[in-house]
C-alpha positions as CSV (number, residue, x, y, z in Angstrom):
1,M,0.3,-0.6,0.0
2,A,1.0,3.5,-0.8
3,Y,2.7,5.2,1.9
4,E,-0.1,8.3,1.2
5,E,-3.2,5.8,2.2
6,L,-1.7,4.7,5.1
7,M,-0.9,7.8,6.6
8,R,-4.6,9.8,5.2
9,L,-5.7,5.9,7.5
10,A,-3.3,7.1,10.5
11,L,-4.7,10.3,10.2
12,A,-7.9,9.3,10.7
13,L,-7.0,7.4,14.0
14,A,-5.7,10.2,15.4
15,K,-8.0,12.4,14.8
16,K,-10.1,9.9,17.5
17,G,-8.6,11.5,19.8
18,V,-8.9,14.9,20.0
19,G,-9.8,16.9,22.8
20,R,-9.6,13.6,25.0
21,T,-5.9,13.1,25.4
22,S,-4.0,16.5,26.6
23,P,-1.7,17.6,27.9
24,N,0.3,14.9,24.8
25,P,-1.2,14.9,21.4
26,A,-3.4,13.2,19.3
27,V,-1.4,10.6,17.4
28,G,-2.5,7.6,15.3
29,S,-0.9,4.5,13.7
30,V,-0.9,1.2,11.2
31,I,0.8,-1.4,10.5
32,A,0.9,-2.9,7.4
33,K,3.0,-5.8,5.8
34,G,2.3,-6.2,1.5
35,N,-1.0,-4.7,0.4
36,S,-2.4,-5.7,3.8
37,V,-2.9,-3.5,7.4
38,I,-2.9,-5.8,10.2
39,A,-3.2,-3.9,12.7
40,K,-4.5,-0.6,14.1
41,G,-3.9,1.7,17.2
42,W,-4.4,5.4,18.5
43,H,-3.9,7.5,21.8
44,R,-6.8,7.3,23.8
45,K,-6.0,9.1,26.5
46,A,-3.0,10.8,28.9
47,G,-1.1,7.9,30.7
48,G,-2.1,5.5,28.4
49,P,-0.8,3.3,26.4
50,H,0.7,5.5,22.8
51,A,-0.9,4.5,19.6
52,E,2.3,3.1,18.3
53,I,2.1,0.9,21.1
54,E,-1.7,0.1,21.0
55,A,-0.5,-1.0,16.9
56,L,2.3,-3.2,18.3
57,R,0.1,-4.7,20.7
58,A,-2.3,-6.1,17.9
59,A,-0.6,-6.9,15.5
60,G,2.1,-8.9,18.2
61,A,4.4,-11.7,16.2
62,A,3.1,-10.3,13.0
63,S,5.0,-7.0,13.4
64,R,8.6,-8.2,13.2
65,G,9.5,-7.3,9.5
66,A,6.5,-5.3,8.8
67,T,6.5,-1.1,8.3
68,L,5.2,0.4,10.9
69,V,3.3,4.0,10.5
70,V,2.7,7.1,12.6
71,T,1.6,10.5,12.7
72,L,3.8,11.8,14.4
73,E,7.6,11.1,15.6
74,P,7.1,7.8,18.0
75,C,8.5,9.1,21.1
76,C,12.0,7.9,23.0
77,H,11.7,9.1,26.7
78,F,10.2,7.9,30.1
79,G,7.0,9.7,30.8
80,K,3.8,8.1,32.5
81,T,4.6,5.6,29.7
82,P,8.3,3.9,28.7
83,P,9.6,5.4,25.2
84,C,7.7,3.6,22.2
85,T,11.2,3.5,20.5
86,D,12.5,1.1,22.6
87,A,8.9,-1.3,21.8
88,I,9.8,-0.8,18.2
89,I,12.4,-2.0,17.8
90,A,12.0,-5.2,19.5
91,S,9.1,-6.2,18.1
92,G,11.6,-6.6,14.9
93,I,9.6,-3.6,12.8
94,K,12.0,-3.2,9.3
95,K,10.5,0.3,8.1
96,V,8.7,3.4,10.3
97,I,6.8,6.1,7.7
98,V,6.6,9.4,10.1
99,G,4.4,12.3,9.6
100,A,5.4,14.8,11.9
101,P,8.2,15.4,13.6
102,D,8.1,15.7,17.6
103,P,8.8,19.4,18.6
104,N,9.4,18.5,22.6
105,P,12.9,18.9,23.2
106,K,12.9,15.2,25.3
107,V,11.9,13.7,21.3
108,S,12.8,16.7,17.9
109,G,14.6,14.5,16.0
110,K,15.8,12.0,19.1
111,G,12.9,9.1,17.9
112,V,13.8,8.9,14.3
113,A,17.4,8.7,14.8
114,A,16.7,5.6,17.2
115,L,15.7,3.5,15.0
116,R,17.9,5.1,12.5
117,A,20.8,3.6,15.3
118,A,19.0,0.7,15.6
119,G,18.8,-0.2,12.4
120,I,15.6,0.6,11.3
121,E,14.5,1.9,8.1
122,V,12.5,5.4,8.7
123,V,11.2,8.1,5.8
124,E,9.4,11.0,7.3
125,G,7.7,14.1,6.6
126,V,4.3,12.0,4.8
127,F,1.5,14.2,5.1
128,S,3.9,16.5,7.5
129,S,1.9,19.3,7.5
130,E,-1.5,17.7,7.9
131,C,-0.4,15.9,11.0
132,S,1.2,18.6,12.6
133,A,-1.5,20.6,12.2
134,L,-3.7,17.9,13.8
135,N,-2.0,18.8,17.1
136,E,-1.8,22.4,16.6
137,A,-2.3,23.4,20.1
138,Y,0.5,21.1,21.3
139,N,2.6,22.1,19.2
140,K,2.8,25.9,21.5
141,Y,2.4,24.4,24.7
142,I,5.0,21.9,24.3
143,T,7.3,24.5,23.3
144,T,6.3,27.6,24.9
145,G,4.0,26.8,28.1
146,L,0.9,28.3,26.8
147,P,-1.9,27.4,25.6
148,F,-3.3,27.5,21.6
149,V,-6.6,30.6,21.5
150,T,-9.1,30.1,19.3
151,L,-10.9,33.4,19.4
152,K,-14.7,32.6,18.5
153,L,-17.2,35.7,18.0
154,A,-20.8,35.1,16.9
155,A,-22.7,37.9,15.2
156,S,-25.1,38.9,11.7
157,L,-23.9,40.0,9.0
158,D,-22.8,43.6,9.5
159,G,-20.7,42.4,13.1
160,R,-24.3,43.1,15.3
161,I,-23.8,40.4,18.8
162,A,-26.9,42.5,20.1
163,A,-30.1,44.2,18.2
164,P,-30.0,48.1,20.5
165,G,-32.8,47.0,23.4
166,G,-30.4,43.7,24.7
167,E,-31.6,41.0,22.6
168,S,-29.4,38.6,21.4
169,K,-31.0,35.1,21.0
170,W,-29.9,33.9,18.1
171,I,-28.4,35.5,16.1
172,T,-26.6,32.3,14.3
173,G,-28.9,28.6,14.3
174,E,-29.0,25.4,15.8
175,A,-26.4,23.5,14.0
176,S,-23.8,26.6,14.6
177,R,-24.5,25.7,18.7
178,R,-23.6,21.9,17.5
179,L,-21.1,23.3,16.3
180,V,-18.8,25.4,19.1
181,H,-20.4,21.8,21.2
182,K,-17.9,20.2,19.3
183,M,-15.1,22.9,19.5
184,R,-15.8,22.8,23.1
185,A,-15.5,18.7,23.6
186,A,-11.9,19.8,22.3
187,V,-10.1,22.1,24.0
188,D,-9.1,22.2,27.7
189,A,-10.7,25.1,28.7
190,V,-13.4,28.0,27.3
191,M,-13.5,31.6,28.8
192,V,-15.9,34.1,29.0
193,G,-15.4,38.1,30.1
194,S,-17.3,38.5,34.3
195,E,-20.0,40.4,32.3
196,T,-20.8,38.0,29.5
197,A,-21.1,35.2,32.7
198,L,-22.8,37.5,34.9
199,K,-25.8,38.7,31.7
200,D,-25.6,34.9,30.0
201,D,-26.2,32.6,33.0
202,P,-24.0,30.4,30.7
203,E,-22.8,27.1,31.2
204,L,-20.0,26.7,28.8
205,N,-20.2,22.0,29.0
206,V,-20.8,20.1,26.1
207,R,-24.5,19.2,25.7
208,L,-25.1,19.2,21.8
209,A,-22.1,16.9,20.9
210,A,-20.1,14.3,22.4
211,G,-17.1,14.5,24.5
212,Q,-15.8,15.9,28.2
213,N,-16.2,19.4,29.1
214,P,-14.3,22.0,29.2
215,V,-12.4,23.9,32.1
216,R,-14.1,27.2,32.6
217,V,-12.4,30.2,32.8
218,V,-14.0,33.6,34.0
219,L,-11.9,37.0,34.5
220,D,-14.0,39.2,36.8
221,S,-11.5,41.4,39.0
222,S,-13.6,42.3,41.3
223,M,-15.3,38.6,41.9
224,R,-19.0,39.5,40.9
225,L,-19.7,36.3,39.8
226,P,-22.2,35.0,42.9
227,A,-22.0,30.7,43.6
228,T,-25.4,30.6,42.6
229,S,-24.1,31.1,38.5
230,K,-24.5,27.7,36.4
231,L,-20.9,28.0,36.2
232,F,-20.3,26.6,39.7
233,N,-22.6,23.4,38.5
234,G,-20.1,20.4,38.7
235,T,-17.3,22.1,40.4
236,K,-17.9,19.8,43.7
237,Q,-16.9,16.4,41.3
238,G,-13.5,16.2,42.5
239,R,-11.9,17.8,40.0
240,E,-11.6,21.0,39.4
241,S,-14.0,22.9,36.9
242,L,-14.5,26.6,37.4
243,I,-11.0,28.8,37.5
244,I,-11.3,32.5,38.5
245,F,-9.0,34.8,37.7
246,T,-9.4,38.3,40.1
247,S,-7.7,40.8,41.3
248,K,-5.1,40.6,44.4
249,K,-6.9,44.2,45.9
250,A,-10.5,41.5,45.6
251,D,-12.4,41.1,48.8
252,E,-11.3,38.2,50.5
253,R,-14.8,37.8,51.3
254,L,-16.1,37.0,48.5
255,V,-12.9,35.1,47.6
256,R,-13.2,32.9,49.8
257,R,-16.9,31.9,48.4
258,A,-16.1,30.9,45.4
259,V,-13.5,28.7,46.9
260,E,-15.7,27.5,49.1
261,A,-17.9,27.3,45.7
262,G,-15.6,24.8,45.0
263,A,-13.9,27.4,42.4
264,G,-10.5,27.0,42.0
265,V,-9.2,31.4,42.2
266,I,-6.0,32.3,40.7
267,R,-5.2,36.6,42.2
268,L,-3.3,39.0,39.5
269,P,-2.6,42.7,39.8
270,A,-4.7,44.0,37.8
271,S,-4.7,47.7,35.8
272,K,-7.2,50.4,34.5
273,D,-7.3,48.1,31.2
274,G,-8.3,44.7,33.7
275,L,-6.6,41.7,34.1
276,P,-3.2,40.8,32.6
277,L,-3.7,38.7,29.4
278,K,-0.4,37.0,29.4
279,K,0.0,36.2,32.6
280,V,-3.4,34.0,32.6
281,L,-2.6,32.5,29.3
282,K,1.0,31.4,31.5
283,A,-0.9,30.5,34.6
284,L,-3.4,28.3,32.0
285,G,-0.6,26.7,30.8
286,A,1.4,26.3,34.5
287,A,-1.6,24.2,35.3
288,G,-1.4,22.5,32.2
289,I,-3.9,24.1,30.2
290,T,-3.3,23.1,25.7
291,S,-5.9,24.7,24.1
292,L,-8.4,27.1,25.4
293,L,-11.7,28.8,23.7
294,V,-12.3,32.6,24.2
295,E,-16.5,32.8,24.0
296,G,-16.8,36.1,24.5
297,G,-17.4,39.3,25.6
298,G,-16.6,42.2,23.3
299,L,-14.6,43.5,25.6
300,L,-12.6,40.2,26.3
301,A,-12.1,39.9,22.1
302,A,-10.9,43.3,21.7
303,S,-8.3,42.6,24.8
304,F,-7.3,39.6,22.9
305,L,-6.3,41.8,19.7
306,K,-5.0,43.3,20.7
307,E,-2.7,42.1,22.5
308,G,-2.7,39.4,19.4
309,L,-3.0,36.9,21.4
310,A,-5.3,34.9,19.5
311,D,-3.5,32.4,17.1
312,S,-6.7,31.9,15.5
313,L,-10.5,33.2,15.1
314,V,-13.4,31.2,14.1
315,V,-16.5,33.8,13.4
316,F,-19.9,32.6,13.2
317,Y,-22.4,34.7,10.9
318,G,-26.1,34.8,11.2
319,P,-28.4,35.3,8.2
320,M,-29.0,38.8,9.3
321,V,-28.3,42.3,8.7
322,I,-29.6,44.2,12.6
323,G,-27.7,47.5,11.8
324,G,-25.5,49.8,13.8
325,D,-27.5,50.9,16.4
326,G,-26.4,47.0,17.1
327,L,-24.2,45.8,19.8
328,S,-20.2,45.3,18.3
329,M,-18.6,41.3,17.8
330,V,-16.2,43.2,19.3
331,G,-14.8,46.3,21.9
332,P,-12.6,49.2,21.4
333,L,-9.2,48.8,19.8
334,S,-8.2,52.7,19.6
335,L,-6.2,52.4,16.3
336,K,-4.3,54.9,15.1
337,G,-5.1,53.9,11.7
338,L,-5.6,50.8,9.0
339,R,-2.2,50.4,9.6
340,N,-2.5,49.0,13.2
341,A,-5.7,47.1,13.0
342,P,-4.9,43.1,13.2
343,R,-5.0,41.5,10.5
344,F,-6.0,37.6,10.0
345,A,-5.4,35.3,6.6
346,A,-8.9,33.1,6.1
347,V,-7.9,29.3,6.4
348,R,-11.3,27.9,5.9
349,V,-14.8,29.0,4.8
350,K,-18.0,26.8,5.1
351,K,-22.0,26.9,5.7
352,S,-23.2,26.0,8.5
353,G,-27.2,25.7,8.7
354,D,-27.5,28.9,7.7
355,D,-24.8,30.3,9.5
356,I,-21.7,31.4,7.8
357,V,-18.3,29.9,9.2
358,A,-14.9,31.8,8.3
359,E,-11.8,30.4,10.4
360,L,-8.5,32.3,10.1
361,R,-5.1,32.7,11.3
362,P,-3.7,36.0,12.1
363,M,-1.1,37.4,9.5
364,R,2.4,38.2,11.4
């Protein structure tokens, strides 16, 4: 079978782990002999067997003399599991096809080198871009310690998120709401500002798609979020599911109330412009958050755009026009001219029901 055909299959397997393997990457692997695939595997969750190990176990003794295809360079160090390179070498695999290199400094070329030193033929770079794109959050996190940030916006065709009277449900349709829940299931955490949390009382969980709920993150410099908020649902189930960032000057009584209700509270020095987003992202990275979906509102979106902290921008456009007296989806940016405007290049534009969804990346 052609390497490309095998790598496509490995990529499809890897996608099954998206949203379930953090802080590890999503990886798929197949083992082929002659013109047949004899085993498949993918990384199912952090701490569990890696994709190569799953495939090797499924193949058993038949792996001797076979070809192993894997979307990411095999690891060569001890973590929660032993090195995959050792298992590959011991199995008798004669050739390994690698999609993307692993940017982890503990691996980064060392995995391939270990295989070649053992006499195994290694072919690199098959669908490298596709394999790397699958783990863009992991790639950023493992090299910078910061989460990959996706800024999600939803608005009318003229960029408004509410009518003049404040009505906002629903500008986009049911298909788009399901897609947003799918996006939540694929990330470690979802963030909103305190205004959105107070106005909408969102749950920020996964109800319309399969997957696990992300950690909820709220920026609330004055600790205004009441313990009766829906965001506190599930906070006492043995997992920190709500993190509130607040000012060091916040009322200690309010902080204690949130902690007693099950939230994790992180205090940072705040300025007149609010909490320092770079320090917020650094703290989330230190907590093991590799991917973050920022959902609102307009002022929070403006802050991420002004500081150039959005790695991806996804905009849902509902099929209506609200007008200039509606509420803008992005708050003031205080631009001095068009040359200072944040610019994005479209990666993908598609339909979602009657809505239009644009995925864009910053032009840096």
